C-alpha positions, 0 to 999 in steps of 0.5 A: 269570680274571675281571674287571669286578666291579661293584655297581649304583648307584641308577637315579634311581627307587629303590635297587637291591640290590647284586649283585657280578658278574664278567665273564669274561676272554677272549682270544677272542670269545664269541658273544653267545648263549653269553656268561656272567658270574659272580655272587656268590650265597649266598656263592659265585660262580656262573656265569650265562649271559646268556640264562638270563633266569629265573635273572637275573630271580630276583635283584633288581638283577642284570639292571640291574647286568649289562646296564646298569651293566657293559655299557651297554645303550642299546636302551630309550633308542634305541627310545624316542627314535626312537618319540618323533621319529615321533610328534611328526612326525605330531602324535600324542599318546603318551598315546593309545598302547595298547602291547603290550610283547612280551618285557617282561622286568622292565619297563625298556622299559615304564619308558621308554615311560611316560617317552615318555608312553604311556598304557596298557602291557601286558606279555607274557613267556613267563617267570613270573620276568619277570612276578615281577621286573616286579611286584617292581621296577616295579609302577607301569609296567604296567596288566597283565602276562601270562605267555603263549606267543605261539606257542600261545595258547588261545581265551581268551588270544586274546580277552583280548589282543584286548580291550586294543585295542592300537594299538602294539607294542614289542619291544626286544632280544628277537628273533633268538636263539629267545627270541621266534621269528618266529611269536610276533612275527607273532602279536603284530603281528596284535593291533595295529590297522591304522594302529598303531605298531610299534617293535622292535630286533634284532641287525643280522645278523638283518636281513642276507642271511646271516640264518637266524632268519627275521626278515630275510625276514619284515621284507622280505616285510612291506615288499614286501606293504605290511603294514608301512610303515617310518618310521625305521630306525637302526643303533646300539650296543646294548651292549658284549660281555664283551670290551668290543666293541660289539654293533650292533642296528637299531631300527625304527619303522613303521606297521602296514598289515595283518595278517601272513598264515600264508603269510608264515611258511612 
């Protein structure tokens, strides 16, 4: 049995395609990595896992319907507000930001960054479907968008990214489950100039003592070695799970001090 059927409303920018979605009716918890829904596609209900982003991005409006209309995702707004607070505290104009948006998806985070006032935003995602969705839904929010594997960049791709002279990194709701591994995050971090801004969100358990993803150790080592100076950290409700229970993440905004060396990734 399923419940929570919904079709999206407009998002204040453009009407979204109506996508009927049903959440599963469960008496027991489902791990976040295994969550799924049913979507009415081509006249029949089909099961779609939440982490099947290629399928989700291929359906106009589905990502927004599922994660924002039904599950009330707050991460783009939270990290945008936290970054804005720190920029204002330092008297930094958001228009000076040249942002690498890692795990860019279909552009919701970039849209929020533009609202903050970011002057230049480049999206990077490993999925071609994400880029297609961003260009389809929010073509105006990116200056460029590249489909890249940050764990295995070619020499030409490295030169391409260096050419943007990034002074900020954003990575929202994409860390900890294998979609963006530690090495990919470190690679993106190193494309940001020293003194640049780093803003990311991650599930709270991936910063805990029981973390097995490697992110807790990486963040701790970066702080201990002075590679990242954390300016603000906030635990918040990322979204609801399929049972309507809150999923908590941590938003972090800091300033990069130096590159992450290969020895920190062992």
